[in-house]
Jmol script that loads the backbone (N, CA, C; Angstrom):
load data "model"
ATOM      1  N   MET A   1      -1.688 -93.048 160.464  1.00  0.00           N
ATOM      2  CA  MET A   1      -3.002 -93.001 161.078  1.00  0.00           C
ATOM      3  C   MET A   1      -3.093 -91.813 162.047  1.00  0.00           C
ATOM      4  N   LEU A   2      -4.234 -91.191 162.083  1.00  0.00           N
ATOM      5  CA  LEU A   2      -4.462 -90.078 162.999  1.00  0.00           C
ATOM      6  C   LEU A   2      -4.754 -90.634 164.391  1.00  0.00           C
ATOM      7  N   THR A   3      -4.204 -90.001 165.418  1.00  0.00           N
ATOM      8  CA  THR A   3      -4.395 -90.521 166.779  1.00  0.00           C
ATOM      9  C   THR A   3      -4.986 -89.519 167.755  1.00  0.00           C
ATOM     10  N   GLU A   4      -4.817 -88.234 167.531  1.00  0.00           N
ATOM     11  CA  GLU A   4      -5.389 -87.235 168.442  1.00  0.00           C
ATOM     12  C   GLU A   4      -5.333 -85.872 167.781  1.00  0.00           C
ATOM     13  N   ILE A   5      -5.988 -84.913 168.409  1.00  0.00           N
ATOM     14  CA  ILE A   5      -5.957 -83.540 167.913  1.00  0.00           C
ATOM     15  C   ILE A   5      -5.742 -82.603 169.100  1.00  0.00           C
ATOM     16  N   ASN A   6      -4.899 -81.611 168.902  1.00  0.00           N
ATOM     17  CA  ASN A   6      -4.612 -80.615 169.929  1.00  0.00           C
ATOM     18  C   ASN A   6      -4.865 -79.238 169.327  1.00  0.00           C
ATOM     19  N   PRO A   7      -6.034 -78.658 169.611  1.00  0.00           N
ATOM     20  CA  PRO A   7      -6.347 -77.358 169.017  1.00  0.00           C
ATOM     21  C   PRO A   7      -5.373 -76.279 169.477  1.00  0.00           C
ATOM     22  N   LYS A   8      -5.142 -75.316 168.592  1.00  0.00           N
ATOM     23  CA  LYS A   8      -4.326 -74.138 168.891  1.00  0.00           C
ATOM     24  C   LYS A   8      -5.240 -72.925 168.805  1.00  0.00           C
ATOM     25  N   MET A   9      -5.281 -72.168 169.892  1.00  0.00           N
ATOM     26  CA  MET A   9      -6.180 -71.016 169.951  1.00  0.00           C
ATOM     27  C   MET A   9      -5.389 -69.765 170.332  1.00  0.00           C
ATOM     28  N   PRO A  10      -5.915 -68.598 169.978  1.00  0.00           N
ATOM     29  CA  PRO A  10      -5.210 -67.352 170.280  1.00  0.00           C
ATOM     30  C   PRO A  10      -5.360 -66.939 171.742  1.00  0.00           C
ATOM     31  N   MET A  11      -4.334 -66.268 172.233  1.00  0.00           N
ATOM     32  CA  MET A  11      -4.360 -65.672 173.582  1.00  0.00           C
ATOM     33  C   MET A  11      -3.666 -64.326 173.506  1.00  0.00           C
ATOM     34  N   ARG A  12      -4.131 -63.398 174.325  1.00  0.00           N
ATOM     35  CA  ARG A  12      -3.490 -62.082 174.386  1.00  0.00           C
ATOM     36  C   ARG A  12      -2.409 -62.039 175.448  1.00  0.00           C
ATOM     37  N   ASP A  13      -2.629 -62.724 176.567  1.00  0.00           N
ATOM     38  CA  ASP A  13      -1.723 -62.648 177.709  1.00  0.00           C
ATOM     39  C   ASP A  13      -1.569 -64.046 178.302  1.00  0.00           C
ATOM     40  N   LYS A  14      -0.369 -64.582 178.230  1.00  0.00           N
ATOM     41  CA  LYS A  14      -0.106 -65.952 178.676  1.00  0.00           C
ATOM     42  C   LYS A  14      -0.482 -66.160 180.148  1.00  0.00           C
ATOM     43  N   SER A  15      -0.153 -65.222 181.011  1.00  0.00           N
ATOM     44  CA  SER A  15      -0.432 -65.411 182.439  1.00  0.00           C
ATOM     45  C   SER A  15      -1.934 -65.425 182.721  1.00  0.00           C
ATOM     46  N   VAL A  16      -2.698 -64.601 182.025  1.00  0.00           N
ATOM     47  CA  VAL A  16      -4.153 -64.575 182.203  1.00  0.00           C
ATOM     48  C   VAL A  16      -4.762 -65.893 181.721  1.00  0.00           C
ATOM     49  N   THR A  17      -4.331 -66.352 180.553  1.00  0.00           N
ATOM     50  CA  THR A  17      -4.837 -67.623 180.003  1.00  0.00           C
ATOM     51  C   THR A  17      -4.468 -68.780 180.912  1.00  0.00           C
ATOM     52  N   LYS A  18      -3.228 -68.839 181.326  1.00  0.00           N
ATOM     53  CA  LYS A  18      -2.772 -69.929 182.215  1.00  0.00           C
ATOM     54  C   LYS A  18      -3.561 -69.917 183.517  1.00  0.00           C
ATOM     55  N   ASN A  19      -3.749 -68.765 184.115  1.00  0.00           N
ATOM     56  CA  ASN A  19      -4.490 -68.650 185.364  1.00  0.00           C
ATOM     57  C   ASN A  19      -5.925 -69.165 185.209  1.00  0.00           C
ATOM     58  N   PHE A  20      -6.602 -68.775 184.140  1.00  0.00           N
ATOM     59  CA  PHE A  20      -7.982 -69.203 183.919  1.00  0.00           C
ATOM     60  C   PHE A  20      -8.068 -70.721 183.778  1.00  0.00           C
ATOM     61  N   TYR A  21      -7.247 -71.282 182.918  1.00  0.00           N
ATOM     62  CA  TYR A  21      -7.342 -72.717 182.644  1.00  0.00           C
ATOM     63  C   TYR A  21      -6.877 -73.571 183.826  1.00  0.00           C
ATOM     64  N   THR A  22      -5.873 -73.118 184.560  1.00  0.00           N
ATOM     65  CA  THR A  22      -5.403 -73.922 185.692  1.00  0.00           C
ATOM     66  C   THR A  22      -6.295 -73.748 186.918  1.00  0.00           C
ATOM     67  N   ASN A  23      -6.660 -72.526 187.239  1.00  0.00           N
ATOM     68  CA  ASN A  23      -7.428 -72.285 188.463  1.00  0.00           C
ATOM     69  C   ASN A  23      -8.926 -72.496 188.314  1.00  0.00           C
ATOM     70  N   LYS A  24      -9.482 -72.257 187.143  1.00  0.00           N
ATOM     71  CA  LYS A  24     -10.925 -72.422 186.936  1.00  0.00           C
ATOM     72  C   LYS A  24     -11.287 -73.795 186.370  1.00  0.00           C
ATOM     73  N   LEU A  25     -10.466 -74.300 185.423  1.00  0.00           N
ATOM     74  CA  LEU A  25     -10.836 -75.527 184.715  1.00  0.00           C
ATOM     75  C   LEU A  25     -10.015 -76.750 185.119  1.00  0.00           C
ATOM     76  N   GLY A  26      -8.963 -76.562 185.890  1.00  0.00           N
ATOM     77  CA  GLY A  26      -8.191 -77.702 186.380  1.00  0.00           C
ATOM     78  C   GLY A  26      -7.143 -78.239 185.425  1.00  0.00           C
ATOM     79  N   PHE A  27      -6.739 -77.444 184.431  1.00  0.00           N
ATOM     80  CA  PHE A  27      -5.656 -77.852 183.536  1.00  0.00           C
ATOM     81  C   PHE A  27      -4.321 -77.639 184.236  1.00  0.00           C
ATOM     82  N   ARG A  28      -3.265 -78.211 183.665  1.00  0.00           N
ATOM     83  CA  ARG A  28      -1.910 -77.967 184.151  1.00  0.00           C
ATOM     84  C   ARG A  28      -1.029 -77.640 182.951  1.00  0.00           C
ATOM     85  N   GLU A  29      -0.019 -76.837 183.197  1.00  0.00           N
ATOM     86  CA  GLU A  29       0.893 -76.478 182.121  1.00  0.00           C
ATOM     87  C   GLU A  29       1.810 -77.659 181.825  1.00  0.00           C
ATOM     88  N   ILE A  30       2.050 -77.893 180.552  1.00  0.00           N
ATOM     89  CA  ILE A  30       3.009 -78.913 180.131  1.00  0.00           C
ATOM     90  C   ILE A  30       4.025 -78.243 179.220  1.00  0.00           C
ATOM     91  N   GLY A  31       5.136 -78.906 179.011  1.00  0.00           N
ATOM     92  CA  GLY A  31       6.201 -78.308 178.210  1.00  0.00           C
ATOM     93  C   GLY A  31       6.961 -77.308 179.056  1.00  0.00           C
ATOM     94  N   ASN A  32       8.061 -76.839 178.524  1.00  0.00           N
ATOM     95  CA  ASN A  32       8.896 -75.892 179.254  1.00  0.00           C
ATOM     96  C   ASN A  32       9.299 -74.780 178.294  1.00  0.00           C
ATOM     97  N   PHE A  33       8.511 -73.721 178.271  1.00  0.00           N
ATOM     98  CA  PHE A  33       8.767 -72.634 177.342  1.00  0.00           C
ATOM     99  C   PHE A  33       9.213 -71.400 178.109  1.00  0.00           C
ATOM    100  N   GLU A  34      10.311 -70.845 177.688  1.00  0.00           N
ATOM    101  CA  GLU A  34      10.841 -69.629 178.292  1.00  0.00           C
ATOM    102  C   GLU A  34      10.359 -68.399 177.519  1.00  0.00           C
ATOM    103  N   THR A  35       9.163 -68.505 176.954  1.00  0.00           N
ATOM    104  CA  THR A  35       8.639 -67.422 176.125  1.00  0.00           C
ATOM    105  C   THR A  35       7.186 -67.152 176.503  1.00  0.00           C
ATOM    106  N   ASP A  36       6.740 -65.955 176.252  1.00  0.00           N
ATOM    107  CA  ASP A  36       5.343 -65.597 176.474  1.00  0.00           C
ATOM    108  C   ASP A  36       4.493 -65.847 175.234  1.00  0.00           C
ATOM    109  N   ASP A  37       5.100 -66.409 174.181  1.00  0.00           N
ATOM    110  CA  ASP A  37       4.424 -66.547 172.900  1.00  0.00           C
ATOM    111  C   ASP A  37       3.655 -67.849 172.725  1.00  0.00           C
ATOM    112  N   TYR A  38       3.838 -68.802 173.616  1.00  0.00           N
ATOM    113  CA  TYR A  38       3.197 -70.112 173.425  1.00  0.00           C
ATOM    114  C   TYR A  38       2.908 -70.742 174.781  1.00  0.00           C
ATOM    115  N   LEU A  39       1.797 -71.477 174.846  1.00  0.00           N
ATOM    116  CA  LEU A  39       1.378 -72.136 176.083  1.00  0.00           C
ATOM    117  C   LEU A  39       0.731 -73.462 175.724  1.00  0.00           C
ATOM    118  N   MET A  40       1.111 -74.502 176.448  1.00  0.00           N
ATOM    119  CA  MET A  40       0.494 -75.819 176.275  1.00  0.00           C
ATOM    120  C   MET A  40      -0.087 -76.247 177.615  1.00  0.00           C
ATOM    121  N   LEU A  41      -1.368 -76.620 177.604  1.00  0.00           N
ATOM    122  CA  LEU A  41      -2.060 -77.021 178.823  1.00  0.00           C
ATOM    123  C   LEU A  41      -2.700 -78.384 178.616  1.00  0.00           C
ATOM    124  N   GLN A  42      -2.837 -79.133 179.712  1.00  0.00           N
ATOM    125  CA  GLN A  42      -3.432 -80.462 179.626  1.00  0.00           C
ATOM    126  C   GLN A  42      -4.313 -80.724 180.835  1.00  0.00           C
ATOM    127  N   LYS A  43      -5.411 -81.429 180.590  1.00  0.00           N
ATOM    128  CA  LYS A  43      -6.284 -81.967 181.635  1.00  0.00           C
ATOM    129  C   LYS A  43      -6.695 -83.350 181.165  1.00  0.00           C
ATOM    130  N   ASP A  44      -6.423 -84.345 181.988  1.00  0.00           N
ATOM    131  CA  ASP A  44      -6.670 -85.735 181.609  1.00  0.00           C
ATOM    132  C   ASP A  44      -5.950 -85.992 180.279  1.00  0.00           C
ATOM    133  N   SER A  45      -6.647 -86.429 179.245  1.00  0.00           N
ATOM    134  CA  SER A  45      -5.969 -86.690 177.966  1.00  0.00           C
ATOM    135  C   SER A  45      -6.193 -85.575 176.945  1.00  0.00           C
ATOM    136  N   ILE A  46      -6.684 -84.429 177.393  1.00  0.00           N
ATOM    137  CA  ILE A  46      -6.968 -83.294 176.508  1.00  0.00           C
ATOM    138  C   ILE A  46      -5.838 -82.272 176.604  1.00  0.00           C
ATOM    139  N   GLN A  47      -5.301 -81.891 175.454  1.00  0.00           N
ATOM    140  CA  GLN A  47      -4.330 -80.802 175.383  1.00  0.00           C
ATOM    141  C   GLN A  47      -4.923 -79.664 174.567  1.00  0.00           C
ATOM    142  N   ILE A  48      -4.672 -78.443 175.028  1.00  0.00           N
ATOM    143  CA  ILE A  48      -4.992 -77.255 174.254  1.00  0.00           C
ATOM    144  C   ILE A  48      -3.729 -76.407 174.202  1.00  0.00           C
ATOM    145  N   HIS A  49      -3.379 -75.949 173.015  1.00  0.00           N
ATOM    146  CA  HIS A  49      -2.215 -75.094 172.822  1.00  0.00           C
ATOM    147  C   HIS A  49      -2.703 -73.683 172.519  1.00  0.00           C
ATOM    148  N   PHE A  50      -1.902 -72.715 172.924  1.00  0.00           N
ATOM    149  CA  PHE A  50      -2.243 -71.306 172.715  1.00  0.00           C
ATOM    150  C   PHE A  50      -1.052 -70.576 172.108  1.00  0.00           C
ATOM    151  N   PHE A  51      -1.331 -69.682 171.184  1.00  0.00           N
ATOM    152  CA  PHE A  51      -0.301 -68.847 170.587  1.00  0.00           C
ATOM    153  C   PHE A  51      -0.614 -67.386 170.894  1.00  0.00           C
ATOM    154  N   LYS A  52       0.425 -66.612 171.046  1.00  0.00           N
ATOM    155  CA  LYS A  52       0.279 -65.190 171.378  1.00  0.00           C
ATOM    156  C   LYS A  52      -0.298 -64.430 170.191  1.00  0.00           C
ATOM    157  N   PHE A  53      -1.343 -63.665 170.462  1.00  0.00           N
ATOM    158  CA  PHE A  53      -1.968 -62.791 169.470  1.00  0.00           C
ATOM    159  C   PHE A  53      -2.352 -61.529 170.234  1.00  0.00           C
ATOM    160  N   LYS A  54      -1.360 -60.705 170.491  1.00  0.00           N
ATOM    161  CA  LYS A  54      -1.524 -59.527 171.335  1.00  0.00           C
ATOM    162  C   LYS A  54      -2.596 -58.572 170.818  1.00  0.00           C
ATOM    163  N   GLU A  55      -2.753 -58.492 169.497  1.00  0.00           N
ATOM    164  CA  GLU A  55      -3.702 -57.552 168.907  1.00  0.00           C
ATOM    165  C   GLU A  55      -5.106 -58.143 168.787  1.00  0.00           C
ATOM    166  N   LEU A  56      -5.326 -59.316 169.311  1.00  0.00           N
ATOM    167  CA  LEU A  56      -6.635 -59.973 169.205  1.00  0.00           C
ATOM    168  C   LEU A  56      -7.732 -59.095 169.804  1.00  0.00           C
ATOM    169  N   ASP A  57      -8.791 -58.916 169.056  1.00  0.00           N
ATOM    170  CA  ASP A  57      -9.983 -58.249 169.549  1.00  0.00           C
ATOM    171  C   ASP A  57     -10.948 -59.358 169.975  1.00  0.00           C
ATOM    172  N   PRO A  58     -11.152 -59.577 171.277  1.00  0.00           N
ATOM    173  CA  PRO A  58     -12.002 -60.685 171.731  1.00  0.00           C
ATOM    174  C   PRO A  58     -13.416 -60.651 171.167  1.00  0.00           C
ATOM    175  N   THR A  59     -13.899 -59.461 170.822  1.00  0.00           N
ATOM    176  CA  THR A  59     -15.256 -59.386 170.257  1.00  0.00           C
ATOM    177  C   THR A  59     -15.309 -59.924 168.834  1.00  0.00           C
ATOM    178  N   LEU A  60     -14.147 -60.120 168.222  1.00  0.00           N
ATOM    179  CA  LEU A  60     -14.078 -60.655 166.862  1.00  0.00           C
ATOM    180  C   LEU A  60     -13.460 -62.052 166.814  1.00  0.00           C
ATOM    181  N   ASN A  61     -13.262 -62.668 167.967  1.00  0.00           N
ATOM    182  CA  ASN A  61     -12.628 -63.988 168.020  1.00  0.00           C
ATOM    183  C   ASN A  61     -13.680 -65.080 167.839  1.00  0.00           C
ATOM    184  N   TYR A  62     -13.433 -65.969 166.900  1.00  0.00           N
ATOM    185  CA  TYR A  62     -14.345 -67.079 166.646  1.00  0.00           C
ATOM    186  C   TYR A  62     -13.699 -68.420 166.975  1.00  0.00           C
ATOM    187  N   GLY A  63     -12.617 -68.424 167.794  1.00  0.00           N
ATOM    188  CA  GLY A  63     -11.976 -69.668 168.208  1.00  0.00           C
ATOM    189  C   GLY A  63     -12.962 -70.525 168.993  1.00  0.00           C
ATOM    190  N   GLN A  64     -13.027 -71.800 168.624  1.00  0.00           N
ATOM    191  CA  GLN A  64     -13.954 -72.724 169.285  1.00  0.00           C
ATOM    192  C   GLN A  64     -13.332 -74.110 169.378  1.00  0.00           C
ATOM    193  N   VAL A  65     -13.687 -74.820 170.422  1.00  0.00           N
ATOM    194  CA  VAL A  65     -13.283 -76.217 170.547  1.00  0.00           C
ATOM    195  C   VAL A  65     -14.406 -76.965 171.262  1.00  0.00           C
ATOM    196  N   TYR A  66     -14.657 -78.192 170.813  1.00  0.00           N
ATOM    197  CA  TYR A  66     -15.666 -79.053 171.429  1.00  0.00           C
ATOM    198  C   TYR A  66     -14.906 -80.155 172.161  1.00  0.00           C
ATOM    199  N   ILE A  67     -15.155 -80.284 173.460  1.00  0.00           N
ATOM    200  CA  ILE A  67     -14.433 -81.241 174.291  1.00  0.00           C
ATOM    201  C   ILE A  67     -15.418 -82.265 174.830  1.00  0.00           C
ATOM    202  N   ARG A  68     -15.179 -83.515 174.533  1.00  0.00           N
ATOM    203  CA  ARG A  68     -16.034 -84.592 175.037  1.00  0.00           C
ATOM    204  C   ARG A  68     -15.583 -84.989 176.441  1.00  0.00           C
ATOM    205  N   THR A  69     -16.560 -85.358 177.248  1.00  0.00           N
ATOM    206  CA  THR A  69     -16.293 -85.793 178.612  1.00  0.00           C
ATOM    207  C   THR A  69     -17.175 -87.000 178.930  1.00  0.00           C
ATOM    208  N   ASP A  70     -16.797 -87.740 179.964  1.00  0.00           N
ATOM    209  CA  ASP A  70     -17.623 -88.883 180.377  1.00  0.00           C
ATOM    210  C   ASP A  70     -18.266 -88.645 181.740  1.00  0.00           C
ATOM    211  N   ASP A  71     -18.168 -87.412 182.262  1.00  0.00           N
ATOM    212  CA  ASP A  71     -18.753 -87.086 183.568  1.00  0.00           C
ATOM    213  C   ASP A  71     -19.139 -85.602 183.591  1.00  0.00           C
ATOM    214  N   ILE A  72     -19.982 -85.216 182.660  1.00  0.00           N
ATOM    215  CA  ILE A  72     -20.280 -83.798 182.453  1.00  0.00           C
ATOM    216  C   ILE A  72     -20.958 -83.148 183.661  1.00  0.00           C
ATOM    217  N   ASP A  73     -21.829 -83.882 184.347  1.00  0.00           N
ATOM    218  CA  ASP A  73     -22.541 -83.274 185.476  1.00  0.00           C
ATOM    219  C   ASP A  73     -21.589 -82.914 186.611  1.00  0.00           C
ATOM    220  N   ASN A  74     -20.673 -83.811 186.949  1.00  0.00           N
ATOM    221  CA  ASN A  74     -19.708 -83.508 188.013  1.00  0.00           C
ATOM    222  C   ASN A  74     -18.740 -82.411 187.592  1.00  0.00           C
ATOM    223  N   PHE A  75     -18.290 -82.445 186.331  1.00  0.00           N
ATOM    224  CA  PHE A  75     -17.386 -81.403 185.856  1.00  0.00           C
ATOM    225  C   PHE A  75     -18.087 -80.040 185.899  1.00  0.00           C
ATOM    226  N   PHE A  76     -19.325 -79.988 185.457  1.00  0.00           N
ATOM    227  CA  PHE A  76     -20.100 -78.750 185.499  1.00  0.00           C
ATOM    228  C   PHE A  76     -20.205 -78.235 186.933  1.00  0.00           C
ATOM    229  N   GLN A  77     -20.521 -79.100 187.881  1.00  0.00           N
ATOM    230  CA  GLN A  77     -20.647 -78.684 189.282  1.00  0.00           C
ATOM    231  C   GLN A  77     -19.317 -78.191 189.843  1.00  0.00           C
ATOM    232  N   THR A  78     -18.212 -78.808 189.423  1.00  0.00           N
ATOM    233  CA  THR A  78     -16.888 -78.341 189.846  1.00  0.00           C
ATOM    234  C   THR A  78     -16.651 -76.921 189.361  1.00  0.00           C
ATOM    235  N   LEU A  79     -17.013 -76.650 188.112  1.00  0.00           N
ATOM    236  CA  LEU A  79     -16.824 -75.301 187.574  1.00  0.00           C
ATOM    237  C   LEU A  79     -17.705 -74.285 188.292  1.00  0.00           C
ATOM    238  N   ILE A  80     -18.936 -74.665 188.578  1.00  0.00           N
ATOM    239  CA  ILE A  80     -19.822 -73.776 189.343  1.00  0.00           C
ATOM    240  C   ILE A  80     -19.209 -73.495 190.709  1.00  0.00           C
ATOM    241  N   GLY A  81     -18.658 -74.532 191.347  1.00  0.00           N
ATOM    242  CA  GLY A  81     -17.991 -74.359 192.641  1.00  0.00           C
ATOM    243  C   GLY A  81     -16.790 -73.440 192.561  1.00  0.00           C
ATOM    244  N   ASN A  82     -16.106 -73.433 191.406  1.00  0.00           N
ATOM    245  CA  ASN A  82     -14.961 -72.545 191.190  1.00  0.00           C
ATOM    246  C   ASN A  82     -15.385 -71.153 190.755  1.00  0.00           C
ATOM    247  N   LYS A  83     -16.689 -70.924 190.701  1.00  0.00           N
ATOM    248  CA  LYS A  83     -17.251 -69.640 190.253  1.00  0.00           C
ATOM    249  C   LYS A  83     -16.842 -69.317 188.814  1.00  0.00           C
ATOM    250  N   THR A  84     -16.805 -70.360 187.989  1.00  0.00           N
ATOM    251  CA  THR A  84     -16.516 -70.187 186.569  1.00  0.00           C
ATOM    252  C   THR A  84     -17.788 -69.717 185.877  1.00  0.00           C
ATOM    253  N   GLU A  85     -17.678 -68.661 185.104  1.00  0.00           N
ATOM    254  CA  GLU A  85     -18.843 -68.112 184.421  1.00  0.00           C
ATOM    255  C   GLU A  85     -19.216 -68.983 183.224  1.00  0.00           C
ATOM    256  N   ILE A  86     -20.448 -69.448 183.221  1.00  0.00           N
ATOM    257  CA  ILE A  86     -20.982 -70.250 182.126  1.00  0.00           C
ATOM    258  C   ILE A  86     -21.583 -69.294 181.095  1.00  0.00           C
ATOM    259  N   HIS A  87     -21.430 -69.619 179.819  1.00  0.00           N
ATOM    260  CA  HIS A  87     -21.971 -68.771 178.755  1.00  0.00           C
ATOM    261  C   HIS A  87     -23.483 -68.655 178.939  1.00  0.00           C
ATOM    262  N   PRO A  88     -24.049 -67.443 178.848  1.00  0.00           N
ATOM    263  CA  PRO A  88     -25.485 -67.273 179.074  1.00  0.00           C
ATOM    264  C   PRO A  88     -26.356 -68.093 178.120  1.00  0.00           C
ATOM    265  N   ASN A  89     -25.859 -68.390 176.929  1.00  0.00           N
ATOM    266  CA  ASN A  89     -26.610 -69.209 175.980  1.00  0.00           C
ATOM    267  C   ASN A  89     -26.138 -70.657 175.975  1.00  0.00           C
ATOM    268  N   GLY A  90     -25.337 -71.037 176.962  1.00  0.00           N
ATOM    269  CA  GLY A  90     -24.754 -72.368 176.941  1.00  0.00           C
ATOM    270  C   GLY A  90     -24.829 -73.101 178.259  1.00  0.00           C
ATOM    271  N   TYR A  91     -25.916 -72.910 178.997  1.00  0.00           N
ATOM    272  CA  TYR A  91     -26.072 -73.587 180.275  1.00  0.00           C
ATOM    273  C   TYR A  91     -26.264 -75.084 180.052  1.00  0.00           C
ATOM    274  N   LEU A  92     -25.926 -75.897 181.028  1.00  0.00           N
ATOM    275  CA  LEU A  92     -25.994 -77.358 180.921  1.00  0.00           C
ATOM    276  C   LEU A  92     -27.406 -77.817 180.560  1.00  0.00           C
ATOM    277  N   THR A  93     -27.503 -78.505 179.424  1.00  0.00           N
ATOM    278  CA  THR A  93     -28.796 -78.973 178.953  1.00  0.00           C
ATOM    279  C   THR A  93     -28.613 -80.137 177.986  1.00  0.00           C
ATOM    280  N   ASN A  94     -29.683 -80.903 177.819  1.00  0.00           N
ATOM    281  CA  ASN A  94     -29.698 -81.977 176.826  1.00  0.00           C
ATOM    282  C   ASN A  94     -30.077 -81.384 175.475  1.00  0.00           C
ATOM    283  N   LYS A  95     -29.305 -81.725 174.455  1.00  0.00           N
ATOM    284  CA  LYS A  95     -29.516 -81.199 173.112  1.00  0.00           C
ATOM    285  C   LYS A  95     -30.247 -82.229 172.254  1.00  0.00           C
ATOM    286  N   PRO A  96     -30.979 -81.782 171.238  1.00  0.00           N
ATOM    287  CA  PRO A  96     -31.729 -82.715 170.387  1.00  0.00           C
ATOM    288  C   PRO A  96     -30.837 -83.664 169.589  1.00  0.00           C
ATOM    289  N   TRP A  97     -29.558 -83.361 169.482  1.00  0.00           N
ATOM    290  CA  TRP A  97     -28.648 -84.221 168.721  1.00  0.00           C
ATOM    291  C   TRP A  97     -27.991 -85.287 169.602  1.00  0.00           C
ATOM    292  N   GLY A  98     -28.546 -85.493 170.808  1.00  0.00           N
ATOM    293  CA  GLY A  98     -28.100 -86.596 171.657  1.00  0.00           C
ATOM    294  C   GLY A  98     -26.891 -86.305 172.526  1.00  0.00           C
ATOM    295  N   GLN A  99     -26.649 -85.022 172.787  1.00  0.00           N
ATOM    296  CA  GLN A  99     -25.533 -84.630 173.653  1.00  0.00           C
ATOM    297  C   GLN A  99     -26.045 -83.821 174.830  1.00  0.00           C
ATOM    298  N   ARG A 100     -25.396 -83.976 175.974  1.00  0.00           N
ATOM    299  CA  ARG A 100     -25.613 -83.116 177.137  1.00  0.00           C
ATOM    300  C   ARG A 100     -24.439 -82.158 177.116  1.00  0.00           C
ATOM    301  N   GLU A 101     -24.707 -80.846 177.051  1.00  0.00           N
ATOM    302  CA  GLU A 101     -23.657 -79.867 176.793  1.00  0.00           C
ATOM    303  C   GLU A 101     -23.783 -78.624 177.664  1.00  0.00           C
ATOM    304  N   PHE A 102     -22.633 -77.946 177.803  1.00  0.00           N
ATOM    305  CA  PHE A 102     -22.599 -76.572 178.292  1.00  0.00           C
ATOM    306  C   PHE A 102     -21.394 -75.882 177.656  1.00  0.00           C
ATOM    307  N   SER A 103     -21.404 -74.559 177.693  1.00  0.00           N
ATOM    308  CA  SER A 103     -20.342 -73.783 177.051  1.00  0.00           C
ATOM    309  C   SER A 103     -19.890 -72.641 177.947  1.00  0.00           C
ATOM    310  N   LEU A 104     -18.663 -72.209 177.715  1.00  0.00           N
ATOM    311  CA  LEU A 104     -18.124 -71.039 178.397  1.00  0.00           C
ATOM    312  C   LEU A 104     -17.122 -70.367 177.487  1.00  0.00           C
ATOM    313  N   LEU A 105     -16.804 -69.124 177.817  1.00  0.00           N
ATOM    314  CA  LEU A 105     -15.802 -68.357 177.089  1.00  0.00           C
ATOM    315  C   LEU A 105     -14.577 -68.178 177.963  1.00  0.00           C
ATOM    316  N   ASP A 106     -13.400 -68.333 177.367  1.00  0.00           N
ATOM    317  CA  ASP A 106     -12.179 -68.049 178.119  1.00  0.00           C
ATOM    318  C   ASP A 106     -11.901 -66.547 178.059  1.00  0.00           C
ATOM    319  N   PRO A 107     -10.833 -66.055 178.681  1.00  0.00           N
ATOM    320  CA  PRO A 107     -10.588 -64.603 178.720  1.00  0.00           C
ATOM    321  C   PRO A 107     -10.424 -63.939 177.353  1.00  0.00           C
ATOM    322  N   ASP A 108     -10.158 -64.737 176.309  1.00  0.00           N
ATOM    323  CA  ASP A 108      -9.998 -64.182 174.965  1.00  0.00           C
ATOM    324  C   ASP A 108     -11.190 -64.479 174.068  1.00  0.00           C
ATOM    325  N   SER A 109     -12.283 -64.930 174.672  1.00  0.00           N
ATOM    326  CA  SER A 109     -13.532 -65.268 173.975  1.00  0.00           C
ATOM    327  C   SER A 109     -13.424 -66.485 173.074  1.00  0.00           C
ATOM    328  N   ASN A 110     -12.474 -67.385 173.365  1.00  0.00           N
ATOM    329  CA  ASN A 110     -12.491 -68.699 172.736  1.00  0.00           C
ATOM    330  C   ASN A 110     -13.646 -69.464 173.364  1.00  0.00           C
ATOM    331  N   LEU A 111     -14.509 -70.036 172.536  1.00  0.00           N
ATOM    332  CA  LEU A 111     -15.674 -70.768 173.028  1.00  0.00           C
ATOM    333  C   LEU A 111     -15.290 -72.218 173.305  1.00  0.00           C
ATOM    334  N   LEU A 112     -15.510 -72.662 174.535  1.00  0.00           N
ATOM    335  CA  LEU A 112     -15.282 -74.047 174.926  1.00  0.00           C
ATOM    336  C   LEU A 112     -16.644 -74.696 175.149  1.00  0.00           C
ATOM    337  N   THR A 113     -16.966 -75.710 174.388  1.00  0.00           N
ATOM    338  CA  THR A 113     -18.193 -76.452 174.597  1.00  0.00           C
ATOM    339  C   THR A 113     -17.824 -77.834 175.078  1.00  0.00           C
ATOM    340  N   PHE A 114     -18.432 -78.247 176.179  1.00  0.00           N
ATOM    341  CA  PHE A 114     -18.198 -79.557 176.763  1.00  0.00           C
ATOM    342  C   PHE A 114     -19.443 -80.410 176.512  1.00  0.00           C
ATOM    343  N   GLY A 115     -19.241 -81.638 176.071  1.00  0.00           N
ATOM    344  CA  GLY A 115     -20.383 -82.483 175.750  1.00  0.00           C
ATOM    345  C   GLY A 115     -20.174 -83.928 176.121  1.00  0.00           C
ATOM    346  N   GLN A 116     -21.291 -84.576 176.432  1.00  0.00           N
ATOM    347  CA  GLN A 116     -21.317 -86.004 176.728  1.00  0.00           C
ATOM    348  C   GLN A 116     -22.506 -86.623 176.012  1.00  0.00           C
ATOM    349  N   THR A 117     -22.274 -87.782 175.403  1.00  0.00           N
ATOM    350  CA  THR A 117     -23.350 -88.488 174.728  1.00  0.00           C
ATOM    351  C   THR A 117     -24.387 -88.938 175.742  1.00  0.00           C
ATOM    352  N   ILE A 118     -25.659 -88.687 175.421  1.00  0.00           N
ATOM    353  CA  ILE A 118     -26.749 -89.125 176.283  1.00  0.00           C
ATOM    354  C   ILE A 118     -27.028 -90.581 175.955  1.00  0.00           C
ATOM    355  N   ASP A 119     -27.009 -91.407 176.976  1.00  0.00           N
ATOM    356  CA  ASP A 119     -27.259 -92.851 176.764  1.00  0.00           C
ATOM    357  C   ASP A 119     -28.719 -93.142 176.591  1.00  0.00           C
TER     358      ASP A 119
END
end "model"
wireframe off; spacefill off
backbone 0.3
color backbone group
C-alpha cells in the first residue's frame, strides 16, 4: 500500500537551497549527508528531497509540487513576515476548484503551490 510521497526536485547549490527552505519556509534538514549532491528537508509531515543539477537553467525548470496545509492563512502571513517573495501570479486567493492557494518559486525556480480545501 502507498503511504506517502516525497518529491525530488533539482537544485544548483545545496547551501542556497537549504538556506531558503530553512530560513524562509521553516523546514529543517534531515538525514546526514557528507555530500553536496543531495538534500532532504522536512516541515511537519512534509519531506522534499533535492538532487544536485549544477547545469540547471532556472528559466527552463518545470519542477513543481503541490503541498496541502490546514492553516494556509497563518502560513502565508508567516512567509510574508519572513519577506518571502510570493509568485506574482500566485497570490493567496480562493480558486474555483475549491482550494485556497498561493505559490512561490524557490531559488532554482521550482514552483511550490500551497493549498487548503475551502470548507
